[in-house]
MDAnalysis code that builds the backbone (N, CA, C; Angstrom):
import MDAnalysis as mda
import numpy as np

u = mda.Universe.empty(357, n_residues=119, atom_resindex=np.repeat(np.arange(119), 3), trajectory=True)
u.add_TopologyAttr("name", ["N", "CA", "C"] * 119)
u.add_TopologyAttr("resid", np.arange(1, 120))
u.add_TopologyAttr("resname", ["UNK", "UNK", "UNK", "UNK", "UNK", "UNK", "UNK", "UNK", "UNK", "UNK", "UNK", "UNK", "UNK", "UNK", "UNK", "UNK", "UNK", "UNK", "UNK", "UNK", "UNK", "UNK", "UNK", "UNK", "UNK", "UNK", "UNK", "UNK", "UNK", "UNK", "UNK", "UNK", "UNK", "UNK", "UNK", "UNK", "UNK", "UNK", "UNK", "UNK", "UNK", "UNK", "UNK", "UNK", "UNK", "UNK", "UNK", "UNK", "UNK", "UNK", "UNK", "UNK", "UNK", "UNK", "UNK", "UNK", "UNK", "UNK", "UNK", "UNK", "UNK", "UNK", "UNK", "UNK", "UNK", "UNK", "UNK", "UNK", "UNK", "UNK", "UNK", "UNK", "UNK", "UNK", "UNK", "UNK", "UNK", "UNK", "UNK", "UNK", "UNK", "UNK", "UNK", "UNK", "UNK", "UNK", "UNK", "UNK", "UNK", "UNK", "UNK", "UNK", "UNK", "UNK", "UNK", "UNK", "UNK", "UNK", "UNK", "UNK", "UNK", "UNK", "UNK", "UNK", "UNK", "UNK", "UNK", "UNK", "UNK", "UNK", "UNK", "UNK", "UNK", "UNK", "UNK", "UNK", "UNK", "UNK", "UNK"])
u.atoms.positions = np.array([
    [137.475, -15.740, 40.500],
    [137.253, -15.891, 39.090],
    [136.785, -17.544, 38.774],
    [136.039, -17.838, 38.123],
    [135.648, -19.600, 37.896],
    [136.605, -19.952, 36.668],
    [136.548, -21.073, 36.782],
    [137.421, -21.567, 35.690],
    [136.081, -22.535, 34.784],
    [136.968, -23.076, 34.158],
    [135.914, -23.605, 32.977],
    [135.159, -24.795, 33.235],
    [133.538, -24.404, 32.872],
    [132.609, -25.245, 33.120],
    [132.713, -26.573, 32.494],
    [133.468, -27.871, 33.159],
    [133.568, -28.981, 32.146],
    [134.533, -28.791, 31.160],
    [135.452, -28.052, 30.880],
    [136.008, -28.215, 29.892],
    [136.642, -26.791, 28.744],
    [135.558, -25.890, 28.910],
    [135.702, -24.804, 28.030],
    [134.398, -24.488, 27.715],
    [134.134, -22.975, 27.963],
    [133.133, -22.457, 27.307],
    [132.985, -22.449, 25.867],
    [134.087, -22.449, 25.269],
    [134.005, -22.288, 23.418],
    [133.294, -23.483, 23.236],
    [133.982, -24.671, 23.328],
    [133.715, -26.132, 23.307],
    [132.169, -26.198, 23.572],
    [131.878, -25.746, 24.762],
    [130.385, -26.047, 25.464],
    [129.426, -25.174, 23.955],
    [129.722, -24.039, 23.880],
    [129.189, -23.155, 22.728],
    [128.822, -24.083, 21.564],
    [129.933, -24.500, 20.926],
    [129.903, -25.633, 19.858],
    [128.965, -26.412, 19.647],
    [129.522, -27.254, 20.898],
    [128.717, -28.337, 20.992],
    [127.219, -28.396, 21.410],
    [127.003, -27.480, 22.028],
    [125.457, -26.701, 22.100],
    [125.048, -26.600, 20.773],
    [125.901, -25.785, 20.029],
    [125.183, -25.622, 18.389],
    [125.045, -26.908, 17.778],
    [125.954, -27.477, 17.550],
    [126.188, -28.545, 16.546],
    [124.625, -29.694, 17.013],
    [124.635, -29.885, 18.530],
    [123.910, -30.527, 18.993],
    [122.156, -30.220, 18.608],
    [122.219, -29.093, 18.263],
    [120.490, -28.359, 18.219],
    [120.421, -28.908, 16.634],
    [121.574, -28.708, 15.681],
    [121.535, -29.126, 14.251],
    [121.371, -30.093, 14.095],
    [122.112, -31.094, 14.737],
    [122.218, -32.450, 14.547],
    [121.077, -33.149, 14.784],
    [120.393, -33.287, 16.187],
    [119.421, -33.674, 16.381],
    [118.071, -33.325, 15.880],
    [117.867, -31.961, 15.424],
    [116.734, -31.389, 14.771],
    [116.097, -32.367, 13.988],
    [116.953, -32.899, 12.497],
    [115.963, -33.781, 12.199],
    [115.788, -35.149, 12.118],
    [116.152, -35.679, 13.547],
    [115.955, -37.150, 14.099],
    [114.838, -36.994, 14.839],
    [114.278, -35.935, 15.804],
    [113.122, -35.920, 16.544],
    [111.714, -35.544, 15.894],
    [111.277, -36.863, 16.092],
    [109.828, -37.239, 15.293],
    [108.820, -36.125, 15.719],
    [108.480, -36.043, 17.074],
    [107.064, -35.424, 17.782],
    [107.496, -34.088, 18.019],
    [106.504, -32.933, 17.734],
    [106.973, -31.685, 17.927],
    [107.205, -31.430, 19.682],
    [106.373, -32.075, 20.253],
    [107.079, -31.600, 21.632],
    [108.341, -32.187, 22.057],
    [108.864, -33.200, 21.453],
    [110.174, -34.064, 21.248],
    [111.150, -32.602, 21.112],
    [110.863, -32.093, 20.096],
    [111.727, -30.925, 19.263],
    [111.783, -29.837, 20.153],
    [110.593, -29.838, 20.605],
    [110.393, -28.269, 21.439],
    [111.307, -28.563, 22.804],
    [111.209, -29.460, 23.103],
    [111.973, -30.071, 24.447],
    [113.659, -30.066, 24.272],
    [113.814, -30.626, 23.104],
    [115.259, -30.692, 23.000],
    [116.109, -29.334, 22.782],
    [115.052, -28.534, 21.954],
    [115.566, -26.811, 21.341],
    [115.652, -26.333, 22.896],
    [114.806, -26.294, 23.867],
    [114.953, -25.931, 24.946],
    [116.127, -25.927, 25.760],
    [116.074, -27.442, 25.716],
    [117.494, -27.934, 26.597],
    [118.739, -27.485, 25.793],
    [118.711, -27.647, 24.689],
    [119.903, -26.911, 23.891],
    [120.025, -25.515, 24.102],
    [119.004, -24.744, 24.020],
    [119.295, -23.294, 24.176],
    [119.634, -22.827, 25.793],
    [119.227, -23.574, 26.696],
    [119.410, -23.130, 28.011],
    [121.226, -23.557, 28.085],
    [121.381, -24.481, 27.706],
    [122.914, -24.725, 27.645],
    [123.667, -23.771, 26.708],
    [123.477, -23.578, 25.787],
    [124.064, -22.227, 25.096],
    [124.021, -21.099, 25.846],
    [122.618, -20.706, 26.092],
    [122.700, -19.134, 26.848],
    [123.781, -19.471, 28.130],
    [123.804, -20.455, 28.812],
    [124.399, -20.723, 30.106],
    [125.919, -20.262, 29.782],
    [126.177, -21.114, 28.765],
    [127.498, -21.028, 27.839],
    [128.233, -19.381, 27.565],
    [127.128, -18.977, 26.996],
    [127.441, -17.608, 26.257],
    [127.410, -16.376, 27.558],
    [126.409, -16.861, 28.673],
    [126.539, -16.119, 29.741],
    [128.012, -15.946, 30.580],
    [128.587, -17.031, 30.432],
    [129.998, -17.700, 31.508],
    [131.068, -16.837, 30.618],
    [130.584, -16.924, 29.184],
    [131.762, -16.549, 28.428],
    [131.772, -14.938, 28.364],
    [130.546, -14.355, 28.414],
    [130.912, -13.463, 28.561],
    [131.108, -12.362, 29.922],
    [130.667, -12.811, 31.118],
    [131.322, -12.664, 32.373],
    [132.208, -12.969, 32.582],
    [132.971, -14.453, 32.742],
    [134.429, -14.465, 33.024],
    [135.218, -14.473, 32.096],
    [135.317, -15.134, 30.916],
    [136.201, -15.491, 29.936],
    [136.946, -14.105, 29.204],
    [135.816, -13.293, 28.980],
    [136.380, -11.975, 28.187],
    [137.124, -11.229, 29.600],
    [137.939, -10.661, 29.931],
    [138.416, -9.501, 30.606],
    [137.807, -8.541, 30.713],
    [137.901, -7.694, 31.670],
    [137.677, -6.261, 31.657],
    [138.277, -5.368, 30.721],
    [139.260, -5.894, 29.978],
    [139.913, -4.721, 29.208],
    [139.904, -5.408, 27.855],
    [138.950, -6.573, 27.463],
    [138.730, -7.268, 26.396],
    [139.291, -8.605, 25.938],
    [140.663, -8.619, 26.545],
    [141.647, -9.886, 26.018],
    [140.769, -11.166, 26.947],
    [140.487, -12.157, 25.960],
    [139.962, -13.155, 26.320],
    [141.355, -13.843, 27.166],
    [140.765, -14.622, 28.688],
    [141.564, -15.484, 29.287],
    [141.620, -16.687, 28.803],
    [142.490, -17.259, 28.712],
    [143.029, -18.310, 27.684],
    [143.431, -19.715, 28.275],
    [144.209, -19.696, 29.590],
    [144.839, -21.110, 29.746],
    [144.426, -21.060, 31.541],
    [143.465, -21.832, 31.876],
    [142.951, -22.337, 33.413],
    [144.501, -23.059, 33.906],
    [144.878, -22.748, 34.722],
    [146.059, -23.822, 35.470],
    [145.242, -24.220, 36.703],
    [144.981, -25.480, 36.575],
    [144.070, -26.264, 37.668],
    [144.714, -26.227, 38.872],
    [145.925, -26.505, 38.838],
    [146.551, -26.576, 40.271],
    [146.821, -25.523, 40.950],
    [146.880, -24.128, 40.320],
    [147.052, -22.939, 41.219],
    [145.874, -22.143, 41.137],
    [144.565, -22.692, 40.368],
    [143.020, -22.180, 40.286],
    [143.352, -20.605, 39.848],
    [143.943, -20.747, 38.523],
    [144.216, -19.334, 37.928],
    [144.396, -19.426, 36.494],
    [143.909, -18.310, 36.037],
    [144.177, -17.877, 34.462],
    [145.634, -17.496, 34.361],
    [146.129, -17.996, 33.305],
    [147.246, -17.223, 32.517],
    [146.980, -17.296, 31.330],
    [147.967, -16.338, 30.935],
    [148.092, -15.652, 29.195],
    [148.326, -16.761, 28.599],
    [148.009, -16.969, 27.361],
    [148.270, -18.044, 26.469],
    [147.382, -17.426, 25.139],
    [148.246, -17.024, 23.728],
    [147.562, -16.866, 22.551],
    [146.148, -16.218, 23.184],
    [146.524, -15.033, 23.659],
    [144.869, -14.199, 23.684],
    [144.480, -13.265, 22.465],
    [145.272, -13.770, 21.280],
    [144.660, -12.925, 20.354],
    [143.545, -13.899, 19.437],
    [144.256, -14.976, 19.431],
    [143.561, -16.287, 18.608],
    [142.142, -16.218, 19.863],
    [142.166, -16.529, 20.900],
    [141.212, -16.959, 21.974],
    [140.254, -15.843, 22.005],
    [140.549, -14.516, 21.776],
    [139.693, -13.266, 22.095],
    [138.872, -13.312, 20.800],
    [139.681, -14.023, 19.696],
    [138.771, -14.072, 18.269],
    [137.470, -14.821, 18.433],
    [138.279, -16.415, 18.619],
    [137.177, -17.398, 19.250],
    [135.933, -17.090, 20.236],
    [136.269, -16.301, 21.076],
    [135.385, -15.528, 22.246],
    [134.097, -14.794, 21.330],
    [134.876, -13.981, 20.528],
    [133.829, -13.134, 20.087],
    [132.874, -14.005, 18.809],
    [133.479, -15.129, 18.217],
    [132.982, -15.712, 17.496],
    [131.711, -16.431, 18.098],
    [132.339, -17.069, 19.227],
    [131.037, -17.810, 19.824],
    [130.030, -16.812, 20.609],
    [130.526, -15.521, 20.967],
    [128.921, -15.062, 21.624],
    [128.410, -14.498, 20.444],
    [128.887, -14.137, 19.078],
    [128.230, -13.563, 17.993],
    [127.165, -14.662, 17.518],
    [127.725, -15.780, 17.226],
    [126.888, -16.863, 17.322],
    [126.094, -17.420, 17.986],
    [126.026, -17.775, 19.132],
    [125.432, -17.995, 20.325],
    [124.135, -16.517, 20.018],
    [124.604, -15.213, 19.953],
    [123.709, -14.024, 19.535],
    [122.478, -14.250, 18.508],
    [123.282, -14.894, 17.515],
    [122.203, -15.491, 15.974],
    [121.243, -16.485, 16.256],
    [121.999, -17.517, 17.395],
    [120.754, -18.405, 17.459],
    [119.956, -18.345, 18.176],
    [120.052, -17.420, 19.259],
    [119.014, -16.563, 20.180],
    [118.341, -16.200, 19.091],
    [118.342, -15.269, 18.438],
    [117.663, -14.649, 17.547],
    [116.936, -15.282, 16.572],
    [117.555, -16.488, 16.257],
    [116.434, -17.435, 15.564],
    [115.603, -18.225, 16.253],
    [115.550, -18.159, 17.459],
    [114.796, -19.061, 18.263],
    [114.005, -18.174, 18.908],
    [114.142, -16.815, 18.623],
    [113.182, -15.537, 18.955],
    [113.305, -15.171, 20.275],
    [114.584, -15.152, 20.539],
    [114.807, -14.714, 21.967],
    [115.977, -13.441, 21.801],
    [116.018, -12.632, 22.659],
    [116.650, -11.668, 22.750],
    [118.331, -11.575, 23.344],
    [119.046, -11.709, 22.813],
    [120.186, -12.338, 23.640],
    [120.667, -11.214, 24.580],
    [121.144, -11.547, 26.207],
    [121.761, -10.326, 26.550],
    [122.137, -9.096, 26.381],
    [122.199, -7.943, 26.670],
    [123.175, -6.963, 26.305],
    [124.694, -6.866, 27.050],
    [124.706, -8.304, 27.916],
    [126.190, -8.525, 28.011],
    [126.865, -9.352, 27.479],
    [126.087, -10.071, 26.414],
    [126.858, -10.913, 25.630],
    [127.227, -9.786, 24.248],
    [126.908, -8.894, 24.215],
    [127.236, -7.660, 22.986],
    [128.235, -6.911, 24.047],
    [128.085, -6.806, 25.221],
    [129.331, -5.744, 25.840],
    [130.441, -6.488, 26.065],
    [130.578, -7.664, 25.936],
    [131.621, -8.481, 25.979],
    [132.345, -8.635, 24.472],
    [131.502, -8.535, 23.481],
    [131.910, -8.388, 22.002],
    [132.797, -6.989, 21.835],
    [131.920, -6.083, 22.257],
    [132.606, -4.318, 22.164],
    [133.879, -4.320, 23.028],
    [134.369, -5.029, 24.068],
    [135.336, -5.006, 24.827],
    [136.405, -5.701, 24.246],
    [136.154, -6.771, 23.784],
    [137.038, -7.412, 22.883],
    [137.414, -7.168, 21.535],
    [136.300, -6.560, 21.149],
    [136.559, -6.009, 19.805],
    [137.473, -4.334, 19.906],
    [137.432, -3.824, 21.329],
    [138.085, -2.820, 21.399],
    [139.537, -3.046, 22.018],
    [139.814, -4.414, 22.352],
    [141.290, -4.667, 22.616],
    [141.891, -5.032, 21.490],
    [141.122, -5.397, 20.190],
    [141.582, -5.853, 18.948],
    [142.572, -4.554, 18.708],
    [141.890, -3.431, 18.897],
    [142.135, -2.441, 18.071],
    [143.295, -1.485, 18.415],
])
């Protein structure tokens, strides 16, 4: 299992989303905007891929607390973190669709596993 990339998948998703929204009005040239969007979408997609593959477990519960000293995940408020994972993946899918990209099936599968875990 891999640990969080630079701090946490959910933080990465929200930063990427906020970055796209915050910088869009400030960029003047269309080519700069396209480059910025491509860069942010690439980061968003990478974060969502990691979230779906690594953070949402096979049983659907999100892994919550990375113990750096022992290099393992530990349970910590899985109900909250699973909900945040679902929100992050759904929002990533919406942003991908807005950018005329097809969200990977793995994102939907992770949301389905998490939803089933809640049931």
